[in-house]
N, C-alpha and C positions, 0 to 999 in steps of 0.2 A: 229365565235367566236372561235370554237375549233382549226382552223388552226392558229390563232394568239398564242393561248396557246401552241399548238406544236412548232411553232417557238421561242417562248420564252424559252420553255425547252431546246430546242436545242442550241440556244444561250448560255443559262446558263451552259449546259454540256460542250461545247466548251471552254469557258472561265475557267470553273473550273479545266479542265483537263491540259490546258496549263499553269495555275498557279501553279497547283501542280507539274508539270514537271519542271518549271524554279525554284521553291522553293527548289527542292531537292538539289541544289548545293549552296545555301545561307550558306556562312561561313563553308563549308564543304571541307577543303583541300583535293585535289586529286580526287574528284568526277568525273572530266572529263577525267580521264586517259584513259579510254577504247575507248573513242571518239578521244583522241589524237592519239592514237596507230592506230586506223582506219584511220584517216586522213593521217598520215604518210605513212601507207601502200598504200593508194590511190594515193598519191603524191609523190612516190619515183621517183629518176631520171632514166629516160628510155633512155636518149642519151648516146650511147655506147662510145662517144668520151670523155665524162665527167670523171673526176677522183672520181666522187661520184656515177658512175653507177654501179648497180649490177644485177646480173642474177635473184636470186630468194632468198629472204631473209626469215628467220624463227627466233624463239626464241625472238618475239618480247616483249618488256617491256617498261615501262614509269617510271620515276623518276620525282616527284613533285619539282620545283625549286622553293623553298620558298623566296628566295633573290629577283627573279624577279616577283613574284605574288603579286597580292593585292586584297584580298578577298572582302574589301569593295566596289571595283569598278568591281566585277566579273571578274578579270583578272587572269588566271591561266596559268602558263607556265611550260612546261614539256620538259625534255630530254628524247626524245624516241630513244631506240636503236633498230636495226635489224642486224641479223648476216647472212653472206653469207654462205650457206650450200649446194649449188646445185653443185652437183659434175661433171657435164657436161658443165660447164663454161668455154669454151676455145676459143682462138682466131680462126678465120676462117684461111683457106689456102690461101685465096685471098689476104692477107696482110693489108687490111684495117681495121683490129680490130674488125670486128663483131664476136660475139659469135657464137658458134656452133660446132666447130670442137671437136670431142671426141678424147682425147688421154691421155698419163700418164706423159708427160713432164711437169714438174713444171713451167718451165720458159714461157711455151705456155698460161699458164692460164689466162684468162682475169681478172678475180678477185680472189685472193687466197681464199681458203676455210678457214673459221673461220674470215674473216675480219668482224669487227664491224663498222657499219655506225651510225652515231648520228645525229639526226634532233632536231632543237628546234621547238616545236609546241606551238603557243600563242593562247589560247582560251579565248574569251569575248563574254559573253552573248550567250553561246551554240554555237559560230561560230569559228572554228579553222583555222589558217593558218600555214603551215608547212615549214620551211627553212632548208634545209640540210646542215650541218655544216662541218663534217669532217668523216674520216674512220680511223680505226686503226687495224693493223693486229698483231697477230693472235689470236684467242680465241678457246678453246677447248669446247666441248659439256657442260661441266660445267661452262662455261664462264669465264674460268681462263685463262689468258695471258699466251702463251708459246713463 
């Protein structure tokens, strides 16, 4: 009898915690922003031949896209931005575009410093999907275009 009671308490606890987690976002715009940023960070473009390739981004932030979101359907859409700040992101001397050569010649840079990359992150029911959209150059540390 005691084992059944313990199992019942365990099941009740699991259902209570999962319900309280999912209820945190009900009709609360922007509550998935941190998860959207994390998803974009984990799914950044790693193919150096892509125009959306970045060496190492920082200054991450998300903007809630109210026009594409639908809180009644637990659909939240974000524009997530990351900025290229890695100073050693240069093309290799081998000529096939791999990052790695350290130098000061701006034309040899694989990704210009201050490039802003934008991803659209769609979150539905606590699951997010990232699509990288475009990049724009160049932004200073205050995120002002120069």
